[in-house]
C-alpha positions as CSV (number, residue, x, y, z in Angstrom):
1,M,9.6,15.2,0.1
2,T,8.9,11.6,-0.9
3,I,7.8,10.7,2.6
4,K,5.4,13.7,2.7
5,L,3.9,12.6,-0.6
6,C,3.4,9.0,0.7
7,I,1.8,10.2,3.9
8,K,-0.4,12.8,2.2
9,N,-1.5,10.9,-0.9
10,H,-1.7,7.3,0.4
11,K,-3.0,7.7,3.9
12,Y,-4.7,4.3,4.0
13,I,-1.6,2.3,2.7
14,F,0.8,4.3,4.9
15,Q,-1.4,4.8,8.0
16,K,1.0,3.0,10.2
17,Y,3.8,5.4,9.3
18,S,4.4,9.1,9.9
19,E,7.3,11.2,8.8
20,N,9.4,8.9,11.0
21,I,9.7,6.7,7.9
22,E,13.2,8.1,7.9
23,N,13.9,6.0,10.9
24,Y,13.4,2.9,8.7
25,F,16.2,4.0,6.4
26,I,19.6,2.1,6.6
27,D,22.3,4.3,5.2
28,M,25.0,2.5,3.2
29,G,26.9,5.6,2.1
30,D,26.3,5.4,-1.6
31,G,22.7,4.2,-1.2
32,G,20.6,2.4,1.4
33,Y,17.5,0.5,2.2
34,F,14.0,1.3,3.4
35,I,12.1,-1.3,5.4
36,F,8.4,-1.6,4.8
37,D,5.6,-4.0,5.8
38,S,4.9,-5.1,2.2
39,P,6.3,-4.9,-1.4
40,L,3.3,-2.7,-2.3
41,Q,4.4,0.0,0.1
42,S,8.0,-0.3,-1.3
43,L,6.7,0.1,-4.9
44,I,4.6,3.2,-4.0
45,F,7.5,4.8,-2.2
46,A,9.8,4.2,-5.1
47,S,7.2,5.7,-7.5
48,N,6.8,8.8,-5.4
49,F,10.6,9.1,-5.2
50,A,10.8,8.9,-9.0
51,V,8.2,11.7,-9.3
52,I,10.4,13.9,-7.0
53,L,13.5,13.0,-9.0
54,R,11.8,13.8,-12.3
55,S,10.8,17.2,-10.9
56,Y,14.4,17.8,-10.0
57,N,15.8,16.6,-13.4
58,S,13.4,18.8,-15.3
59,F,14.5,21.9,-13.3
60,H,11.2,22.4,-11.5
61,L,12.8,21.5,-8.1
62,F,16.0,23.1,-6.9
63,P,16.9,24.4,-10.5
64,K,20.0,26.1,-9.3
65,L,21.4,22.9,-7.8
66,S,20.4,20.9,-10.8
67,K,22.2,23.3,-13.1
68,I,25.4,22.9,-11.0
69,I,25.5,19.1,-10.6
70,G,23.3,18.0,-13.4
71,G,20.6,15.3,-13.5
72,L,20.4,12.3,-11.1
73,S,19.5,8.7,-11.7
74,T,18.9,5.9,-9.3
75,R,18.7,2.1,-9.3
76,Y,16.0,0.2,-7.3
77,A,15.6,-3.3,-5.9
78,I,12.7,-4.8,-3.9
79,T,13.2,-8.0,-1.9
80,Y,10.8,-9.7,0.4
81,D,12.0,-12.0,3.2
82,K,12.8,-12.1,6.9
83,I,14.8,-9.5,8.8
84,Y,16.0,-9.2,12.3
85,N,16.8,-6.3,14.6
86,F,19.6,-6.3,17.2
87,D,21.1,-3.3,19.0
88,N,19.3,-1.0,16.5
89,N,20.9,-2.8,13.5
90,F,19.0,-4.8,10.9
91,F,20.2,-8.2,9.5
92,G,18.7,-10.9,7.4
93,R,18.2,-12.5,4.0
94,A,16.0,-9.6,2.7
95,I,18.9,-7.1,3.2
96,I,21.6,-9.5,1.9
97,N,19.6,-10.2,-1.3
98,N,18.7,-6.6,-1.8
99,S,22.3,-5.5,-1.9
100,R,23.0,-8.0,-4.8
101,I,20.2,-7.3,-7.3
102,L,18.8,-4.3,-9.1
103,I,15.3,-5.4,-9.6
104,I,12.7,-7.7,-7.7
105,D,13.1,-11.2,-6.4
106,Q,11.0,-14.3,-6.5
107,N,9.3,-13.6,-3.1
108,V,8.1,-10.1,-4.3
109,H,6.8,-11.6,-7.5
110,S,5.0,-14.3,-5.5
111,W,3.5,-11.8,-3.1
112,F,1.9,-9.9,-6.0
113,T,0.8,-13.1,-7.7
114,I,-0.9,-14.3,-4.5
115,N,-2.5,-11.0,-3.7
116,M,-3.2,-9.5,-7.1
117,E,-3.1,-12.4,-9.5
118,G,0.1,-11.0,-10.8
119,I,2.1,-7.7,-10.7
120,E,0.7,-6.9,-14.2
121,N,-2.7,-6.1,-12.5
122,L,-1.2,-3.1,-10.8
123,Q,-2.5,-1.1,-13.7
124,I,-6.2,-2.0,-13.0
125,I,-6.3,-2.8,-9.3
126,T,-8.4,-0.5,-7.1
127,I,-7.9,0.7,-3.6
128,N,-10.8,-1.5,-2.6
129,D,-9.0,-4.5,-3.9
130,I,-5.9,-3.5,-1.9
131,S,-8.0,-3.2,1.3
132,N,-9.0,-6.8,0.8
133,I,-5.4,-8.0,0.8
134,Y,-4.8,-10.0,4.0
135,E,-2.2,-7.8,5.5
136,F,-4.3,-4.6,4.9
137,N,-7.7,-6.2,5.7
138,K,-6.4,-7.5,9.0
139,E,-4.5,-4.6,10.4
140,Y,-5.5,-1.4,8.6
141,D,-8.4,0.9,9.3
142,I,-10.4,1.2,6.1
143,S,-12.4,4.2,7.4
144,V,-9.3,6.3,6.5
145,L,-10.5,6.1,2.9
146,D,-13.7,7.9,3.7
147,D,-11.8,11.3,4.0
148,H,-8.6,10.6,2.2
149,K,-8.5,9.1,-1.3
150,D,-5.4,7.4,-2.6
151,E,-3.6,9.4,-5.3
152,I,-2.5,6.4,-7.4
153,F,-5.2,3.8,-6.7
154,S,-8.8,4.9,-7.4
155,N,-12.2,3.3,-6.6
156,D,-12.6,2.0,-10.2
157,P,-10.1,0.4,-12.6
158,S,-8.4,3.0,-14.7
159,R,-5.6,3.1,-17.4
160,I,-5.7,6.9,-17.5
161,Y,-4.3,7.9,-14.2
162,G,-2.2,6.3,-11.6
163,I,-0.3,3.2,-12.7
164,I,-1.0,3.0,-16.5
165,N,1.5,0.3,-17.5
166,S,3.1,-2.6,-15.7
167,D,5.5,-5.0,-17.4
168,I,7.4,-7.9,-15.8
169,L,10.1,-10.0,-17.4
170,K,11.8,-13.0,-15.8
171,I,15.6,-12.6,-16.2
172,G,16.8,-15.8,-14.7
173,K,18.7,-16.9,-11.6
174,I,21.6,-15.4,-9.7
175,T,23.6,-16.9,-6.8
176,S,23.7,-14.9,-3.6
177,K,25.8,-16.2,-0.7
178,E,25.3,-19.8,-2.0
179,S,21.5,-19.3,-2.4
180,E,19.9,-19.2,-5.8
181,L,17.5,-16.3,-6.5
182,N,15.0,-16.0,-9.3
183,I,15.0,-12.4,-10.4
184,Y,12.6,-10.3,-12.5
185,N,12.9,-7.0,-14.3
186,L,9.9,-4.6,-13.5
187,H,8.9,-1.6,-15.5
188,I,6.0,0.6,-14.6
189,Q,4.6,3.9,-15.7
190,V,2.8,6.2,-13.3
191,C,0.7,9.2,-14.4
192,V,0.2,11.8,-11.6
193,N,-0.5,15.5,-11.1
194,L,2.3,17.8,-10.0
195,I,0.9,20.6,-7.8
196,S,2.9,23.8,-7.3
197,D,3.2,24.9,-3.7
198,D,3.3,28.5,-4.9
199,D,0.0,28.9,-6.8
200,D,-1.7,25.4,-6.6
201,S,-1.4,25.0,-10.4
202,Q,-1.3,21.4,-11.6
203,K,0.6,19.6,-14.4
204,L,0.0,16.1,-15.5
205,I,3.1,14.0,-16.0
206,T,4.1,10.4,-16.6
207,I,7.2,8.9,-15.0
208,S,8.8,5.5,-15.5
209,L,10.2,3.2,-12.8
210,G,12.6,0.7,-14.0
211,N,13.7,0.0,-17.6
212,L,12.6,-2.2,-20.4
213,N,16.2,-2.7,-21.5
214,T,17.7,-5.6,-19.5
215,T,21.1,-5.6,-21.3
216,G,23.9,-6.0,-18.8
217,I,21.6,-6.7,-15.7
């Protein structure tokens, strides 16, 4: 369901993907990794997943199942580095680091700083700003936006819909396989419309991704 939301509501940003995004998932049993081209796609995917999870936890999605097993919660981490593919297996520093942190690493923080003047600007950045980021400007077809608007990023800065808050806090350094990592805690709030498949009714909700409480991280 998260994949369908990404493909439907973010056609420009996910234009290189189809529902075969599942093929980019590495199953680790109690969790796993998705591989995307940029940290922005990772963050949007995680946000859409949080929307689906909120629908489930509030008994709007699979209410009978939710009543039996209760609510669900997840932990997220986004890392940005090199990976390698061999015999249909993925290896590399990005995966090693991702398995050892619960938040974002220095490379992700730097990517947003270089491309958006800071991750805090997620709350005011427009889809046109995103289309001018080097990776998207070079390889993505902007004409997709003529017929398919993005559900989170609009044409004008807004603090009413989409990403309405974005807070970043540097936690410090951890050691991963003899390498030091600067890590950051990220908390964002996303306001979106939930649309019922039964009668097309809409409901405005706000979900949070991450936590402002860093105790124990």
